[in-house]
N, C-alpha and C positions, 0 to 999 in steps of 0.2 A: 478210756471210757470207764472211769472208776465211779460207779454210782450204785446205789442199792436197788435191786430189781423190785418193781411193783408187782404185786400178785393180781393179775388181770385174767379175765376170761380170755382164752387163746384166740377168740375170733372177734370179740367186740371191744374195740379200744375205748377208753374213757371219754375221749374228746371227739368221737365220731359224730358229725353233724350233717354231712352231705354225702353224696355219692360220686364216684368217678369210674371211668372205664380203664381196664387193663388191655394192652400194655400201656404203661405211662410214657415209655419211649419206644415207639414202634419201629419195626424194621431191624436191620442188621446192627444191633447194639448189644452185643453179648458181654458176659463176665462183668456185670456192673459192680463198682465199688463206690461207697458214699461216705462223706463225712459232713459234720455240722460245725459251723462257726457262728456262735450266737444264734440268730434266727435264720441264717442262710445255710442252704444245703448245696453241696457240690458233688457231682457224680462223673465218673469216667468209665469208659468201655474199651474192650479190645478193638484193634483196628487191622490186625494181620498185615497183608501186603500193601495196604493203601497208605498214601502220603497226601497231606500231613497225617500224623498218627495220634491216637488216643484223644478222641473228642472229649471235651469237658463241658458240663452243663451246670446251670444254676437254677435253683428253685427256692421259693419261700414256703412251700407247703408239701413237698414231696410228690406232688401230682402234676403240676404244670412246670415243665422243664424247657429252658432255652439254652441252646448251644452258645457259649461265649468264646470259644476258641478251640485250638488243638494244642495239646501239651508238646508234642514233637513236631514242630513246624519248620525245622531247619535240617538240611541233609546231615550236618555234623551230629545231630541227635539220633538220626534214624538211618544208619548205614545199611543198605541192602545190596548184596553182591549181584553181579551181572546174571548169575544163574539162579537167583531167587525164584520161588514158585508160589503159586496161589495157596492160600491158607497157611502160609508161613509168616515170618515177620514178627509182629508185636502181639504177645499173648498176655492176657489177664493182668492188668495193672491193679495196684492197690493205692488208694488216695487217703492220706491222713494229714491232719493239722496238728503241729506240735511246736511248742516254744516259739510261737509267732510266725511260723513258716508253713507252707504247704510242701508235703513230701509225696512223691510218687515213685513207686518201685514197680518194675515190670521186667519182661523177658523179651529179648530179640533172639528168637530161635534160629534166625538166619545168619546172625553175625554178633558174637560177643557174649551172649548169655544174659545174665541178670545185671541190671543197673538201676540207679536211682537218679532222679533230678529233683530240684527244689525251686521254689519261687516265693516271693513275698505276696504276690497277688495271683489269684487262680487263673486269670486270663493271661498271665505271663508278664514279662518273658521268663521262661524256664531255663535252668542252667544246662550246660552240657553234661553228658552222663558221667556218673561215678560208677565204675564197674565193680560188681560184687564178686569176690572170689568164692562162689558158692554154686554148685550145680543144682539143676532142677528148674521147674517152672512155677508159675503162679505165686511169686514171692509176696510176703506180707510184712508189715512193719508195726511194731508196738513198743512202747516204752514203759519200764517199771518205775517204781517210786524213787529209785536211786539214780535214775537217768540212763540206765542201760537200754540199748536199742536191741530188740529181738527181731529176728527174721525167720519166718517159717516158709518152707517150700514144699512142693508136692512130694509125696513119698510116704509119710509126712515126717519131716525133720525140722528141728529148731536150732538156730545158732544165734549167739550174741555177736554183733558186728559193730564196727566203727563206721557210722554212716558218712563220715567225712572223707574216709579213704577207701572204703569198701573192704577193709581187712576183716577177716573172721577172727574174733577174739576167743571164742569158746564154741566147741561143737564142730560140725552139726551133730546134735543129739537126736537119737531116734525118739519119736513121739508116738501119739496114738494114730493109728492108720485106719480107723473106721471099724466096720462090722464084718469085714472080710470080702466086701464087694470089690470089683475091679476099679482101677484108676482112682485111688484116694488122692484128692487134689484140692485146689482152691482153699488152702488153710487161712483162717483169720483168727487172730488172738485178741481177746478182750479181757480187761480187768473189770470185774463186776463185784463190788463188795469185797469179800475176803477171798474170792475165787478168780482163777484164770480160766476162761472158757476157750475151747478150740473148736471152731466151726469148720467143717469140711464138706466137700462134695465127694460122692463116690457112686459107683455103678455105671460110669461112662456118661458122656453128655448127650446120649441118645434117649430112647424112651425109658430106660432103666435109671435115669438120673435121680439122685436123692440128696438130701441135706441131713447130716448127722452132727452130733455134738458130744464133747467130753469136757471134763474140768479137772483142775489140779490146783495145788496150793501155790505153785510157782511155775514159770515157763519151762522149767527143767523136768516137770512131772513129779511123781507118777500120775498118769491120767486115768480118770474114772469115766467110763462110758455112761451116757444117760440111760435111765431105766427103760425108756421107750425110744428106740432109734429104728429107722430114721425119723426125724421130727417133721420132715416134709417129703412127700413123693406123690406123683400121680401115676406111677407105673401100674400097669394092669387095669387101668380104668378107661372109661369112654369119655373122660372129661375133654372138652375142647382145647384146654391148655395142657400141653405135655412137656416132658423133658425138664421138669422143674429142678433147678439146682444152682450151683455156683452163687451162693448168697452172701450178703453182707448185712450187718445190723447197724442201726442208728437210733438215737433217742431224740425226742422232741424236747423243746424247752420245758414242756409240762411234765416230762418224765415218761411219756409213752414210748413204746418200742415198736420199730418197724423193720421190715426186711425188704431189701431189693434183691432180685434174683433174675436169672435168665430162664426163659421157657420158649416154647414154640407153639404155633397154631397150625397143626397139619390139617389139610383139606383134601378132598377127593377120595376116590375108592382106595381100599386097602393096598398098600400099607399106610396111606396118607402121605402127603407131600407138604413140607414147609418150604415155601419159596422166598420168604422174607428174611430167612436166617433166624438166629436166636435173638429174642427181644428182651427188653427190660420190663419186668413186672414188679408190683408192689403188693405187700400183704402185711396185716398187723401181726404183732407178736405179743403173747402173754407169758407170764411166768407162773409156774405151778411147782411148788415144793423145791424151789431153787433151780429149776430147769426151764429153758425157753420152750414154748409150745406154739405151733403154727397150724392153723386150719388149712383146708384146701384153698388154693389161690383161685379167686373168682374173677370172671370177666367184668362184673360190676361189683364194686366194693365200697365200704364206707371210707370217707376221706379223713385224713389226719388233722382234725381241728379246722380252724378258720382258714379259708382260702386266701391266698395272696396272688391274684392273677398276674401273669406276666404278659408283656406285649407279645402276641404270637408272631412267629417268624413269617415273613411274607412268602406267599407261594410263588410269586413271580420275581424274577431277577432281570432287570433291564441293563445290567452291566454298565452302570453309570457311576460306580464308586471307584476308589483308588486301588482296591484290591478285591480279590474274590472273597465271598462270604465263607465262613469256616465250614459250612456244610459241604462244600465242593471238595471232592477227593479224586485222586488219580492212582492207578496201579504203580507201585514201586517207587516212582519218582515223578517230579514235574519240572523238567529243566526250564530255566527262564526263556530260552529260545523257542519253546514249544507253544507259548501262549502270550497274549498281550491284551490289555484293556486300553492301551493308548494308540496302538497302530491305526485303529479306526475308532475314535471316541464314541462311546455308547454301544459298542459291540464287543463281544468276546471273539478274538481272532485266534484260531488254532493253526499252527504250522506242523505239518506232518514230520514226525521223527522216526516212524517205522511204517512199513508197507502194509501191515495187516494187524487186525485185532486178535489173530490166532496165535500170536507170539508176544512176549514182553517187548516193550520199546515203543509201542504205538502211542500217539497223542490222544488221550481220553480224559475228559473232565466230567464227572458225574456226581450224583447224589443218591443216597440210599432210598430204595423203594420202601415206604413205611406203611402202606395200606394194601390190603388184598385187592381192592378195587380202586383204581386210580387212573389218571391220565397225565401224560407229560407231553407238552407242546413246545415247539421252538420254531422261530423263523430263521431260515438259513439262506445265506447268499453263497452258493457253492463256488462262484467264480469259475476258474479253470481247474479247481481241485476235486478231490474225492472226500466226501464226508457225510455226516448225518447223525442220526440217533441210534443208540444201542442199548439193549437190556443185557447186562453182563453178570454172569456168575463167575466165570474164569475164562482163560484163553480157549478152552475146548467146549465151552457152553455159553453161547450168546446168540441173540437175534439182532440183526442190524437192519435199519431203514436207511438206505444209502442213495445219494444223488451224485451222478457223474455223467458228463457228456450228454446232457439233455434227457437223461432217463433216471427214474427212481426205481429201486429194486429192494425187495425183502430177501435177506440172506440168512439162512439158519446154519449155525455151526453146532453140531451135537456129537460129541466125542470125535471119532475119526471122520465123520461125514460133514461135508460142507456143501450146501445146496442153495441155488438161487430159486426161491419159491415163486416169486411173482415179479413182474416188471411192467412199467408203462412210461411213455414219454411225458415230460413236464415242460411247460413253457419256459423260455429263457428268463433269467433273473431270479428273484427271491421266491422261495417256496415255504409253505408252512407244513411242518412234519408233526405228526402226533402218534404216540404209542399209548394204547389203552390196555388195561387188564380188567377183566370182569368175570364174575362167577358164571360157570356154565349152567345151561338149562337142565342138564341131566348129570347125575353123579358120575365121577370118573376122574377127569383132570381137576387139579386144584383151581385153575383159572384158564382163561383164554386170552392170549396176547394179540391185540389188534394193531394194524399198521395203516395209517391214513396220510394222504398227501393232498394238500389244499382242500381238505374236507371230504375227500372221497376215499372209501375203503379200498385197500390194496390186497390185504390178506389177513387171516386170523389163524394163529398157531396154538397148539396144545402147550400149556405152561409147565407141565410136569418135567420137561427136559431141562428146564432151568431151575431145578430144585436140588437141595442137598442129597435127597434120597437117590437121585440119578447121578449127579456130578460128584458126590462125596465132598468132603471139606467142612470148613467151619464158618463160612461167610454166608451172605445173602445177596439178593439182587441189588445192583446199582444201575440206575438209568442215567445216561449221559450223552454228551456230544463228543464227536471224534473227527479226526482228519487223518487219512492214511496216504494222501497224495496231495502235494501242493498246499494250498491254504483254504480254509473254510471259515466263514464269518457268521456269527450268531447274534441277532439283534436282541433277542430275549429268550427266556426259558421259563415255562410255567408248569408247576406241578400241583395237582390238587386231588384229594380223595373223592371218590364217587360213591362209596358204599354208605349206607345209613348206619349210624351208631346209636346206642341207647341214649336217651336224654339224660343230661346231668342236671339234677334237681336239688 
């Protein structure tokens, strides 16, 4: 990214002509990394224990994003051991375009460490991993004018590597580790004019999260800290957006600068609960005296230039295609024998591979909850099996709406407690199941999670127990279909937001 910085007001970009709402990619889409190729932008996020891994998105305006695939869509790319656990797996990818190819580097913290994959096209196919002999997480890639490839990792350290073999050629060299806050991580290197800039996150990914920057004449240093660091944080404020950090920079064809970053939207009574996970936000960047400046991240912000709307993803899936859409994910793995779109054409058939959602190995196919208020509906033919809908944070924190033996039941798993909350008989044959989330009438819980069978309410539960603040970890809610005994068939699945958002004018 060798270009001369434009001196802009840190809040008002030159080409701002419209407005948009943050987050630009809602729900569990943390650790965003972005690159531009011509007028097209591509973005990836962490996926942790879910398969397929590393969702990849396309946009023409940095605002409207459409998922075009998953980078790690084969078991050979994403080995996870049998004892893998929630919030492990794939951490913090970096996406770059260099020498006519796409490059992605990331960490499998459950097996193997740092590796990179490449592709000619962003939707793939992507190569098998090249493992990097370099410890640490949050790896970054950058190339200098001599063609050397530099990799920065958390810590913060910088090494010159051979991206074809993964061999470390120089280093790792100690670099700038921030202002003294905990967990200096998420390093990104950029060549801007005569300087190399090192952007990092520090302070931890919770409420103290920050973005800081330093610069040097070469990737080897020495590094000079910005005169005003951190350049972005919402810590200690009552802003509705919190935990701002883990950022990446990109330029528009017109030369404007933008930042993508993760943040959360906690709701409910203190300490606040974020149930969707860490989401992807967008904010403009200006340059003042040779340093990037960022204003507070707003819920409604000016858009980066002319819009290029993309076709929105359908909210309903009728399972009449040859393969599952890329938004569908499963914990740890998705064995071919666990699901089928051809066993019963026009239906998603799930075959149980484990007896409970309380442990790894169960058959579950879900999508990220992306809106605080939403509803997910599906038509189920339970047959002689056991299955239904579930809102999942991890094996120890999920709410299930289950049908078996002519009865529908709501089951809550919260830490060591598993409780059948409500139950009622259902008629033989197909049933329509619905899970809703809505804002409570009084402060306290972040939301209320409702369960409905054939249009009738069965129960409503406090949503705080499916939040990171209760369960811990790095992920967010995933709503999906499951089978834990025999076979369950789903005719369709529909997801739609129900909250009102500010108008885009």
